[in-house]
C-alpha positions in Angstrom: 13.8 14.8 43.5 15.4 16.3 40.4 16.6 12.9 39.2 13.3 11.4 40.0 11.6 14.0 37.7 13.9 13.1 34.9 13.2 9.4 35.3 9.4 10.0 35.2 9.7 12.1 32.1 11.7 9.3 30.4 9.2 6.7 31.4 6.4 8.8 30.0 8.2 9.2 26.7 8.9 5.5 26.4 5.3 4.7 27.2 3.9 7.2 24.7 6.2 5.9 22.0 5.2 2.3 22.6 1.5 3.3 22.0 2.2 4.6 18.4 1.2 1.7 16.3 0.9 2.0 12.5 -2.7 1.2 11.5 -3.3 0.0 7.9 -6.8 0.8 6.8 -8.2 -1.5 4.2 -9.9 0.6 1.5 -12.0 -0.7 -1.4 -10.4 0.3 -4.7 -13.0 0.9 -7.5 -12.1 0.1 -11.1 -10.1 2.9 -12.7 -12.1 5.7 -14.5 -10.9 7.8 -17.3 -10.1 11.4 -16.3 -10.3 13.9 -19.2 -8.5 17.3 -18.8 -9.6 19.1 -22.0 -9.5 22.8 -21.5 -9.0 24.5 -24.9 -7.8 28.0 -24.3 -7.4 30.7 -26.9 -5.2 33.5 -25.7 -6.1 36.9 -27.2 -3.6 38.0 -29.8 -2.4 34.4 -30.6 -3.4 31.9 -33.3 -4.6 29.4 -30.7 -3.6 26.6 -33.0 -1.5 24.7 -30.5 -3.6 22.8 -27.9 -3.2 19.9 -25.5 -5.6 17.4 -23.9 -4.4 15.2 -21.1 -5.9 11.8 -20.3 -5.2 9.9 -17.0 -7.0 7.3 -14.9 -8.0 7.2 -11.3 -5.9 5.0 -9.0 -5.7 3.7 -5.4 -5.8 6.2 -2.5 -2.3 5.3 -1.4 -0.7 5.5 -4.8 1.5 8.5 -5.5 1.7 8.2 -9.3 -1.1 9.1 -11.6 -1.4 6.6 -14.5 -1.6 8.1 -18.0 -4.4 6.9 -20.3 -2.3 6.0 -23.3 -3.4 4.7 -26.7 -6.6 6.7 -27.0 -8.0 8.3 -30.2 -8.7 12.0 -29.5 -10.2 14.6 -31.8 -12.4 17.7 -31.8 -15.0 18.5 -34.5 -16.3 22.0 -35.2 -19.7 23.1 -36.5 -18.3 22.9 -40.1 -17.4 19.3 -39.6 -13.7 20.1 -39.6 -11.8 17.5 -37.6 -8.8 18.4 -35.4 -6.8 15.4 -34.4 -4.8 15.2 -31.2 -1.7 12.9 -31.3 -0.2 11.3 -28.2 3.4 12.1 -27.3 5.4 9.0 -26.2 2.7 7.2 -24.3 2.5 10.1 -21.9 -1.3 10.4 -21.9 -0.8 13.9 -23.4 -2.3 14.5 -26.8 -1.3 17.5 -28.9 -2.8 19.3 -31.9 -0.9 21.9 -33.9 -3.7 23.1 -36.3 -6.7 23.9 -34.1 -8.8 26.7 -35.4 -10.6 28.7 -32.7 -13.7 30.7 -33.7 -15.8 32.7 -31.2 -19.3 31.4 -30.5 -18.6 28.2 -32.5 -19.7 24.8 -31.2 -17.0 22.1 -30.7 -17.5 18.4 -30.0 -14.8 16.4 -28.3 -14.5 12.7 -29.0 -12.3 10.3 -27.0 -12.1 6.6 -27.8 -10.4 4.7 -25.0 -10.5 0.9 -24.5 -13.2 0.4 -27.0 -15.5 3.0 -25.4 -16.4 6.4 -26.8 -16.7 9.5 -24.7 -18.1 12.8 -26.2 -18.8 16.3 -25.0 -20.0 19.5 -26.6 -19.1 23.2 -25.8 -19.2 26.6 -27.3 -16.1 28.8 -27.5 -17.0 31.8 -25.3 -15.4 35.3 -25.7 -13.5 36.9 -22.9 -13.5 40.7 -22.1 -10.3 42.7 -22.4 -8.5 43.5 -19.2 -8.4 47.3 -19.0 -6.4 48.4 -16.0 -5.1 47.5 -12.5 -5.6 49.6 -9.4 -3.6 49.1 -6.1 -4.6 50.0 -2.6 -2.1 49.6 0.2 -4.3 50.0 3.3 -6.7 47.1 2.7 -7.6 44.1 4.9 -9.2 44.1 8.3 -6.0 45.6 9.9 -5.5 48.1 7.1 -2.0 46.9 6.2 -2.7 44.6 3.3 -2.2 45.3 -0.4 -5.4 45.0 -2.5 -5.4 44.8 -6.3 -8.4 45.6 -8.5 -8.5 44.4 -12.1 -11.1 46.2 -14.3 -12.9 44.9 -17.4 -16.2 45.6 -19.1 -19.0 43.1 -19.6 -20.8 42.7 -22.9 -24.3 44.1 -22.4 -25.8 42.2 -25.3 -25.3 38.7 -24.0 -25.6 36.7 -20.8 -22.0 36.0 -19.8 -20.0 33.9 -17.4 -16.3 34.2 -16.6 -13.6 32.2 -14.9 -10.9 34.4 -13.3 -7.4 33.1 -12.4 -5.0 34.7 -9.9 -1.3 33.6 -9.7 0.9 35.7 -7.4 4.7 35.1 -7.7 5.0 33.8 -4.1 2.9 30.7 -4.7 2.9 27.8 -7.1 -0.8 27.1 -7.1 -3.2 29.7 -8.6 -6.6 30.5 -7.2 -9.8 30.7 -9.3 -13.2 32.3 -9.1 -16.3 31.9 -11.3 -18.3 35.0 -12.1 -21.8 35.7 -13.6 -22.7 39.0 -15.1 -26.2 38.9 -13.5 -25.7 42.0 -11.4 -23.4 44.0 -13.7 -24.8 43.4 -17.1 -23.1 45.6 -19.7 -21.1 47.6 -17.0 -17.5 47.9 -16.1 -16.7 45.6 -13.2 -13.5 44.7 -11.3 -12.0 41.5 -10.0 -10.3 41.7 -6.6 -7.2 40.1 -5.1 -5.7 40.5 -1.7 -3.3 38.3 0.4 -1.4 38.9 3.6 1.8 37.8 1.9 1.5 40.1 -1.1 4.2 42.8 -1.0 5.9 45.4 -3.2 8.0 43.8 -5.9 5.8 40.7 -6.3 4.0 40.0 -9.5 0.3 39.0 -10.0 -0.6 37.1 -13.1 -4.3 37.6 -13.8 -6.4 35.8 -16.5 -10.1 36.0 -17.4 -11.8 33.4 -19.5 -15.2 33.4 -21.1 -17.0 30.2 -20.1 -20.4 28.6 -20.6 -23.2 28.5 -18.0 -22.8 24.8 -17.5 -19.0 25.2 -16.8 -19.8 28.1 -14.5 -22.2 25.8 -12.5 -19.7 23.0 -12.6 -17.0 25.2 -11.1 -19.3 26.5 -8.4 -20.2 23.0 -7.3 -16.5 21.9 -7.4 -15.6 24.9 -5.2 -18.3 23.9 -2.7 -17.1 20.3 -2.6 -13.4 21.2 -1.8 -14.5 23.9 0.7 -13.0 26.8 -1.2 -9.5 25.2 -1.2 -9.1 25.3 -5.0 -10.2 23.1 -7.9 -7.1 20.9 -7.9 -7.6 19.5 -4.4 -9.0 15.9 -4.1 -12.8 16.3 -3.7 -14.5 14.0 -1.1 -17.4 13.4 -3.5 -17.7 12.5 -7.2 -18.5 15.3 -9.5 -19.4 14.5 -13.1 -18.5 16.8 -15.9 -20.0 17.2 -19.3 -18.3 14.2 -20.9 -20.7 11.3 -21.6 -19.7 7.7 -22.3 -21.9 6.9 -25.3 -20.9 3.2 -25.3 -21.5 2.5 -21.6 -23.3 5.3 -19.8 -22.6 3.8 -16.3 -18.8 3.9 -16.9 -18.7 7.6 -16.8 -15.5 9.7 -16.9 -14.3 12.5 -14.7 -13.2 16.0 -15.8 -14.7 18.6 -18.2 -14.4 19.7 -21.8 -14.2 23.5 -22.0 -13.5 25.9 -24.8 -12.6 29.5 -23.9 -11.1 32.7 -25.1 -8.7 34.2 -22.5 -7.1 37.6 -21.8 -4.1 37.7 -19.5 -1.9 40.4 -18.0 0.8 40.6 -15.4 0.9 43.3 -12.7 4.0 44.4 -10.8 3.0 45.3 -7.2 4.3 48.8 -6.3 
């Protein structure tokens, strides 16, 4: 009976293996669209003159490489009609500027000319509050054994403000983000909050806060809803248009967003 049991198990394994056929699904591939990653960040305490814009195109579902959008003309114009040119590095799709001049509450217009079509977007450089202090609590979470970190900053009571917060603990490669409105704490001190079951003593937490526009705040909220809270860099199951408009051919829209922000960042060592 023992040998019979082994024979039956082997037959089941063979039968199961024989049923595992590879199924190739035919997917329609749409024409590639331009993807514009243009987030201009001015870190407090720096000149902010060195900036980068990355252009790529969409590709097939099964492709592993992301094609660069090479050969574009890229520049940003401020409200004084000063033009900041971004030059591509070695056909990489990465365009660099070394003389950008960030000025708070100034309007900036992005222009990208790619394959004889012109894409434009306009944003205002929004200020960021200063990170004031961190507080740590070691008995957080549902079970009372998680470390919780609070990061305090004060909102500007004279303006309607929106923020993007970024959390990057040392035990993970991908940061998490949260978009915040000052609707319920106008002019008051408020705190951002971070907790994770893997956070432990000796880890570091990199925290950043960016001042963003209301339109970018709405964009990030919709994006978070599309990806189910998994983070803004997951592949969304639906198309989300940013603020960039193709002025040559409106129907051939691009993906991505043009954002201009001041940012404050600090690193905290978990005790």
